[in-house]
DRENPA-3360 file (N, C-alpha, C; in nm, 2 decimals, always signed):
BEGIN
1 = XXXXXXXX = +0.08/-0.12/+0.00/+0.00/+0.00/+0.00/+0.09/+0.12/+0.00 ~ +0.04/+0.23/-0.06/+0.12/+0.34/-0.08/+0.12/+0.44/+0.04 ~ +0.02/+0.43/+0.13/+0.02/+0.52/+0.24/+0.11/+0.46/+0.35 ~ +0.23/+0.53/+0.37/+0.32/+0.47/+0.46/+0.31/+0.53/+0.60 ~ +0.24/+0.64/+0.62/+0.23/+0.71/+0.75/+0.11/+0.80/+0.75 ~ +0.02/+0.79/+0.85/-0.09/+0.87/+0.87/-0.08/+0.95/+1.00 ~ -0.09/+1.08/+0.99/-0.07/+1.16/+1.11/-0.18/+1.27/+1.12 ~ -0.21/+1.30/+1.24/-0.29/+1.42/+1.28/-0.20/+1.51/+1.35;
9 = XXXXXXXX = -0.19/+1.64/+1.30/-0.10/+1.74/+1.35/-0.16/+1.88/+1.32 ~ -0.19/+1.95/+1.43/-0.25/+2.08/+1.40/-0.16/+2.18/+1.34 ~ -0.03/+2.15/+1.32/+0.06/+2.24/+1.25/+0.07/+2.19/+1.10 ~ +0.01/+2.08/+1.07/+0.01/+2.02/+0.94/+0.15/+1.99/+0.89 ~ +0.22/+2.08/+0.82/+0.35/+2.05/+0.77/+0.45/+2.15/+0.85 ~ +0.56/+2.09/+0.90/+0.65/+2.17/+0.98/+0.79/+2.10/+0.98 ~ +0.89/+2.16/+1.03/+1.02/+2.11/+1.03/+1.04/+1.98/+1.10 ~ +0.97/+1.96/+1.21/+0.99/+1.84/+1.29/+0.94/+1.72/+1.21;
17 = XXXXXXXX = +0.83/+1.74/+1.13/+0.78/+1.63/+1.05/+0.88/+1.58/+0.95 ~ +0.95/+1.68/+0.89/+1.05/+1.65/+0.78/+1.18/+1.60/+0.84 ~ +1.23/+1.66/+0.95/+1.36/+1.62/+1.00/+1.35/+1.49/+1.09 ~ +1.24/+1.46/+1.15/+1.23/+1.35/+1.23/+1.15/+1.23/+1.17 ~ +1.03/+1.26/+1.13/+0.94/+1.15/+1.08/+0.98/+1.10/+0.94 ~ +1.01/+1.19/+0.86/+1.05/+1.15/+0.72/+1.18/+1.08/+0.71 ~ +1.27/+1.10/+0.81/+1.40/+1.02/+0.82/+1.37/+0.88/+0.87 ~ +1.28/+0.87/+0.97/+1.24/+0.74/+1.03/+1.16/+0.66/+0.93;
25 = XXXXXXXX = +1.07/+0.72/+0.86/+0.98/+0.65/+0.76/+0.99/+0.73/+0.63 ~ +1.08/+0.69/+0.55/+1.10/+0.76/+0.42/+0.97/+0.77/+0.34 ~ +0.95/+0.88/+0.26/+0.84/+0.89/+0.18/+0.87/+0.96/+0.05 ~ +0.79/+0.94/-0.05/+0.81/+1.00/-0.18/+0.73/+1.13/-0.19 ~ +0.63/+1.15/-0.11/+0.55/+1.27/-0.11/+0.46/+1.28/+0.01 ~ +0.41/+1.40/+0.03/+0.33/+1.43/+0.15/+0.19/+1.48/+0.10 ~ +0.09/+1.42/+0.14/-0.05/+1.47/+0.11/-0.10/+1.53/+0.24 ~ -0.11/+1.67/+0.24/-0.17/+1.73/+0.36/-0.31/+1.78/+0.33;
33 = XXXXXXXX = -0.40/+1.76/+0.43/-0.54/+1.78/+0.41/-0.59/+1.88/+0.52 ~ -0.64/+1.99/+0.48/-0.71/+2.08/+0.57/-0.78/+2.19/+0.48 ~ -0.91/+2.21/+0.51/-0.98/+2.30/+0.43/-0.93/+2.45/+0.44 ~ -0.90/+2.49/+0.57/-0.86/+2.63/+0.59/-0.72/+2.66/+0.53 ~ -0.63/+2.57/+0.55/-0.50/+2.58/+0.50/-0.50/+2.58/+0.34 ~ -0.57/+2.49/+0.28/-0.58/+2.48/+0.14/-0.64/+2.61/+0.08 ~ -0.73/+2.67/+0.15/-0.79/+2.79/+0.10/-0.71/+2.92/+0.11 ~ -0.60/+2.91/+0.19/-0.51/+3.03/+0.21/-0.39/+3.02/+0.13;
41 = XXXXXXXX = -0.37/+3.09/+0.02/-0.26/+3.08/-0.07/-0.12/+3.11/+0.00 ~ -0.12/+3.20/+0.09/+0.00/+3.23/+0.16/+0.04/+3.12/+0.25 ~ -0.05/+3.07/+0.33/-0.02/+2.96/+0.43/+0.02/+2.83/+0.35 ~ -0.05/+2.81/+0.24/-0.02/+2.69/+0.16/+0.12/+2.70/+0.10 ~ +0.16/+2.82/+0.06/+0.30/+2.84/+0.01/+0.40/+2.82/+0.11 ~ +0.38/+2.87/+0.23/+0.47/+2.86/+0.35/+0.49/+2.71/+0.38 ~ +0.38/+2.64/+0.39/+0.38/+2.49/+0.42/+0.46/+2.41/+0.31 ~ +0.43/+2.44/+0.19/+0.50/+2.37/+0.08/+0.65/+2.41/+0.08;
49 = XXXXXXXX = +0.68/+2.53/+0.12/+0.82/+2.57/+0.13/+0.90/+2.51/+0.24 ~ +0.83/+2.46/+0.34/+0.90/+2.39/+0.45/+0.96/+2.26/+0.41 ~ +0.93/+2.21/+0.29/+0.98/+2.08/+0.24/+1.06/+2.11/+0.11 ~ +1.18/+2.07/+0.11/+1.26/+2.11/-0.01/+1.28/+1.99/-0.10 ~ +1.29/+1.87/-0.05/+1.32/+1.76/-0.14/+1.21/+1.65/-0.15 ~ +1.09/+1.68/-0.10/+0.98/+1.59/-0.11/+0.86/+1.66/-0.17 ~ +0.79/+1.60/-0.26/+0.68/+1.66/-0.32/+0.56/+1.67/-0.22 ~ +0.49/+1.79/-0.22/+0.38/+1.81/-0.13/+0.26/+1.85/-0.21;
57 = XXXXXXXX = +0.15/+1.79/-0.17/+0.02/+1.83/-0.21/-0.06/+1.88/-0.09 ~ -0.13/+1.99/-0.11/-0.21/+2.04/+0.00/-0.36/+2.05/-0.05 ~ -0.44/+1.97/+0.00/-0.58/+1.96/-0.05/-0.68/+2.00/+0.06 ~ -0.80/+2.05/+0.01/-0.91/+2.06/+0.10/-0.97/+1.91/+0.11 ~ -1.07/+1.89/+0.19/-1.12/+1.76/+0.22/-1.18/+1.70/+0.09 ~ -1.26/+1.78/+0.02/-1.33/+1.74/-0.10/-1.23/+1.69/-0.21 ~ -1.13/+1.77/-0.23/-1.03/+1.74/-0.33/-0.95/+1.61/-0.28 ~ -0.92/+1.60/-0.15/-0.85/+1.48/-0.11/-0.94/+1.35/-0.13;
65 = XXXXXXXX = -1.06/+1.36/-0.11/-1.15/+1.25/-0.14/-1.14/+1.21/-0.29 ~ -1.13/+1.31/-0.37/-1.12/+1.28/-0.52/-0.99/+1.23/-0.55 ~ -0.88/+1.28/-0.49/-0.74/+1.24/-0.54/-0.68/+1.12/-0.46 ~ -0.72/+1.10/-0.34/-0.66/+0.99/-0.26/-0.66/+0.85/-0.33 ~ -0.77/+0.81/-0.40/-0.76/+0.68/-0.46/-0.64/+0.66/-0.55 ~ -0.61/+0.77/-0.62/-0.49/+0.76/-0.71/-0.36/+0.75/-0.63 ~ -0.35/+0.82/-0.52/-0.24/+0.81/-0.43/-0.23/+0.67/-0.37 ~ -0.34/+0.61/-0.33/-0.34/+0.48/-0.27/-0.30/+0.37/-0.38;
73 = XXXXXXXX = -0.34/+0.39/-0.50/-0.30/+0.30/-0.61/-0.15/+0.31/-0.66 ~ -0.09/+0.41/-0.61/+0.05/+0.44/-0.65/+0.15/+0.34/-0.60 ~ +0.26/+0.32/-0.66/+0.37/+0.24/-0.61/+0.46/+0.32/-0.51 ~ +0.44/+0.45/-0.51/+0.52/+0.53/-0.42/+0.47/+0.53/-0.28 ~ +0.55/+0.59/-0.19/+0.51/+0.59/-0.04/+0.47/+0.74/-0.01 ~ +0.36/+0.75/+0.05/+0.31/+0.89/+0.08/+0.27/+0.90/+0.23 ~ +0.30/+1.01/+0.29/+0.25/+1.05/+0.42/+0.11/+1.12/+0.39 ~ +0.01/+1.09/+0.48/-0.11/+1.16/+0.47/-0.13/+1.23/+0.61;
81 = XXXXXXXX = -0.14/+1.36/+0.60/-0.15/+1.44/+0.73/-0.28/+1.52/+0.73 ~ -0.35/+1.50/+0.83/-0.47/+1.59/+0.85/-0.45/+1.67/+0.97 ~ -0.51/+1.79/+0.97/-0.50/+1.88/+1.08/-0.58/+1.84/+1.20 ~ -0.69/+1.76/+1.18/-0.78/+1.72/+1.28/-0.83/+1.57/+1.26 ~ -0.87/+1.50/+1.36/-0.93/+1.37/+1.34/-1.06/+1.38/+1.27 ~ -1.12/+1.49/+1.27/-1.25/+1.51/+1.20/-1.23/+1.50/+1.05 ~ -1.11/+1.55/+1.00/-1.08/+1.54/+0.86/-1.06/+1.39/+0.82 ~ -0.99/+1.32/+0.90/-0.97/+1.18/+0.86/-1.10/+1.10/+0.87;
89 = XXXXXXXX = -1.18/+1.13/+0.96/-1.31/+1.07/+0.97/-1.40/+1.09/+0.85 ~ -1.40/+1.22/+0.80/-1.48/+1.25/+0.68/-1.42/+1.17/+0.56 ~ -1.29/+1.16/+0.55/-1.23/+1.09/+0.44/-1.28/+0.94/+0.44 ~ -1.27/+0.88/+0.56/-1.30/+0.74/+0.57/-1.45/+0.72/+0.55 ~ -1.53/+0.81/+0.60/-1.68/+0.80/+0.58/-1.72/+0.82/+0.43 ~ -1.63/+0.87/+0.35/-1.65/+0.88/+0.20/-1.61/+0.75/+0.13 ~ -1.56/+0.66/+0.21/-1.53/+0.53/+0.15/-1.38/+0.51/+0.12 ~ -1.29/+0.60/+0.17/-1.15/+0.58/+0.14/-1.08/+0.54/+0.27;
97 = XXXXXXXX = -1.02/+0.42/+0.26/-0.95/+0.37/+0.37/-0.81/+0.43/+0.38 ~ -0.78/+0.48/+0.50/-0.65/+0.53/+0.53/-0.56/+0.44/+0.60 ~ -0.60/+0.31/+0.61/-0.51/+0.22/+0.68/-0.38/+0.20/+0.60 ~ -0.28/+0.22/+0.67/-0.14/+0.20/+0.61/-0.09/+0.06/+0.65 ~ +0.04/+0.04/+0.62/+0.10/-0.09/+0.65/+0.09/-0.14/+0.79 ~ +0.11/-0.04/+0.89/+0.11/-0.08/+1.03/-0.03/-0.05/+1.09 ~ -0.12/+0.00/+1.02/-0.26/+0.02/+1.07/-0.27/+0.13/+1.18 ~ -0.17/+0.22/+1.19/-0.17/+0.32/+1.30/-0.20/+0.46/+1.24;
105 = XXXXXXXX = -0.26/+0.53/+1.33/-0.27/+0.68/+1.30/-0.19/+0.74/+1.41 ~ -0.09/+0.82/+1.37/+0.00/+0.89/+1.47/-0.07/+1.02/+1.50 ~ -0.06/+1.06/+1.62/-0.12/+1.20/+1.66/-0.01/+1.28/+1.72 ~ +0.02/+1.39/+1.65/+0.12/+1.49/+1.70/+0.05/+1.60/+1.78 ~ +0.10/+1.72/+1.78/+0.04/+1.83/+1.86/-0.10/+1.86/+1.82 ~ -0.18/+1.88/+1.92/-0.32/+1.93/+1.91/-0.33/+2.03/+2.02 ~ -0.30/+2.16/+1.99/-0.29/+2.26/+2.09/-0.42/+2.29/+2.16 ~ -0.40/+2.34/+2.28/-0.52/+2.37/+2.37/-0.59/+2.49/+2.30;
113 = XXXXXXXX = -0.72/+2.48/+2.29/-0.81/+2.57/+2.24/-0.93/+2.58/+2.33 ~ -1.03/+2.67/+2.29/-1.15/+2.68/+2.36/-1.22/+2.55/+2.36 ~ -1.28/+2.51/+2.48/-1.36/+2.39/+2.49/-1.28/+2.26/+2.47 ~ -1.15/+2.26/+2.51/-1.07/+2.14/+2.50/-1.04/+2.08/+2.63 ~ -1.01/+1.95/+2.63/-0.96/+1.88/+2.75/-0.82/+1.83/+2.72 ~ -0.72/+1.86/+2.80/-0.58/+1.81/+2.78/-0.58/+1.66/+2.81 ~ -0.52/+1.59/+2.72/-0.51/+1.44/+2.74/-0.36/+1.40/+2.74 ~ -0.27/+1.49/+2.71/-0.13/+1.46/+2.71/-0.05/+1.59/+2.68;
121 = XXXXXXXX = +0.08/+1.58/+2.68/+0.17/+1.69/+2.65/+0.14/+1.75/+2.51 ~ +0.10/+1.87/+2.51/+0.07/+1.94/+2.38/-0.04/+1.87/+2.30 ~ -0.13/+1.81/+2.37/-0.24/+1.73/+2.31/-0.37/+1.75/+2.38 ~ -0.46/+1.83/+2.32/-0.59/+1.86/+2.38/-0.70/+1.83/+2.27 ~ -0.82/+1.79/+2.32/-0.92/+1.75/+2.22/-1.05/+1.82/+2.26 ~ -1.13/+1.85/+2.16/-1.27/+1.90/+2.18/-1.36/+1.78/+2.18 ~ -1.49/+1.80/+2.22/-1.58/+1.69/+2.22/-1.60/+1.63/+2.08 ~ -1.60/+1.71/+1.98/-1.61/+1.66/+1.84/-1.49/+1.58/+1.80;
129 = XXXXXXXX = -1.37/+1.62/+1.84/-1.25/+1.54/+1.81/-1.25/+1.41/+1.89 ~ -1.30/+1.42/+2.01/-1.31/+1.29/+2.09/-1.40/+1.19/+2.02 ~ -1.51/+1.24/+1.97/-1.60/+1.15/+1.89/-1.54/+1.10/+1.77 ~ -1.46/+1.18/+1.70/-1.39/+1.13/+1.58/-1.29/+1.03/+1.61 ~ -1.21/+1.05/+1.71/-1.11/+0.95/+1.75/-1.18/+0.82/+1.79 ~ -1.29/+0.83/+1.86/-1.36/+0.71/+1.89/-1.41/+0.63/+1.77 ~ -1.46/+0.71/+1.67/-1.51/+0.65/+1.55/-1.40/+0.58/+1.47 ~ -1.28/+0.65/+1.46/-1.17/+0.59/+1.39/-1.12/+0.47/+1.46;
137 = XXXXXXXX = -1.12/+0.47/+1.59/-1.08/+0.35/+1.67/-1.18/+0.23/+1.64 ~ -1.31/+0.26/+1.64/-1.40/+0.15/+1.61/-1.38/+0.10/+1.47 ~ -1.34/+0.18/+1.38/-1.31/+0.13/+1.24/-1.18/+0.05/+1.23 ~ -1.11/+0.03/+1.34/-1.00/-0.06/+1.34/-0.86/+0.01/+1.34 ~ -0.86/+0.14/+1.35/-0.73/+0.21/+1.36/-0.67/+0.21/+1.50 ~ -0.54/+0.18/+1.50/-0.47/+0.19/+1.63/-0.42/+0.34/+1.63 ~ -0.46/+0.41/+1.73/-0.43/+0.55/+1.74/-0.33/+0.57/+1.85 ~ -0.22/+0.63/+1.81/-0.10/+0.64/+1.89/-0.06/+0.79/+1.90;
145 = XXXXXXXX = -0.06/+0.84/+2.02/-0.02/+0.98/+2.05/+0.13/+0.98/+2.07 ~ +0.21/+1.03/+1.97/+0.35/+1.04/+1.98/+0.40/+1.16/+1.90 ~ +0.47/+1.25/+1.97/+0.51/+1.37/+1.90/+0.63/+1.35/+1.81 ~ +0.73/+1.27/+1.84/+0.84/+1.24/+1.76/+0.87/+1.09/+1.77 ~ +0.94/+1.03/+1.67/+0.95/+0.89/+1.66/+1.01/+0.82/+1.78 ~ +1.11/+0.88/+1.85/+1.18/+0.82/+1.96/+1.12/+0.85/+2.10 ~ +1.00/+0.92/+2.10/+0.94/+0.96/+2.22/+0.84/+0.85/+2.27 ~ +0.81/+0.85/+2.40/+0.72/+0.75/+2.45/+0.58/+0.79/+2.39;
153 = XXXXXXXX = +0.48/+0.70/+2.40/+0.35/+0.73/+2.35/+0.25/+0.67/+2.44 ~ +0.12/+0.71/+2.41/+0.01/+0.65/+2.47/-0.10/+0.63/+2.36 ~ -0.19/+0.54/+2.39/-0.29/+0.50/+2.29/-0.42/+0.58/+2.31 ~ -0.51/+0.57/+2.22/-0.64/+0.63/+2.24/-0.71/+0.57/+2.36 ~ -0.70/+0.44/+2.38/-0.76/+0.38/+2.50/-0.71/+0.44/+2.63 ~ -0.58/+0.47/+2.63/-0.52/+0.54/+2.75/-0.58/+0.68/+2.76 ~ -0.58/+0.76/+2.65/-0.63/+0.89/+2.65/-0.78/+0.90/+2.69 ~ -0.86/+0.80/+2.65/-1.00/+0.80/+2.68/-1.02/+0.80/+2.83;
161 = XXXX = -0.93/+0.74/+2.90/-0.95/+0.73/+3.05/-0.94/+0.87/+3.11 ~ -0.87/+0.96/+3.05/-0.85/+1.10/+3.10/-0.98/+1.18/+3.08 ~ -1.07/+1.13/+2.99/-1.19/+1.21/+2.96/-1.31/+1.17/+3.05 ~ -1.29/+1.08/+3.13/-1.40/+1.03/+3.22/-1.40/+1.12/+3.35;
% end
């Protein structure tokens, strides 16, 4: 399968992704998905500019739903990054499986915002995001909260306990 890594990260594309994750899990391209970022030409340009030697596509959710089947059928290895678990849920509800070789969804930073509960270091969720994580888990995804490859991690099942 061509999706080698699936991540949720509220920064979408940034240096840590490229310097740490892409070295650990090489990829031929990055597909980043977020409606707001895709609609902002300046922010899109900045994110694409953060990556020098890997091809980057930045899609809104509707375009990702249209384009991801071609990515999945490819022989190349792609990272798929969504800004929110809601984005990945919408893609899967459209009939596109994001299950990669290891079946995991990695979760990076999800900053504290209004109406969030902190579940880990630099990881906070809204009630809607909680429901999306639960839905993704029920669909068979192993959800792992890990900021960088060599850091300790906890699972969605662990995080769920903090929400009670």
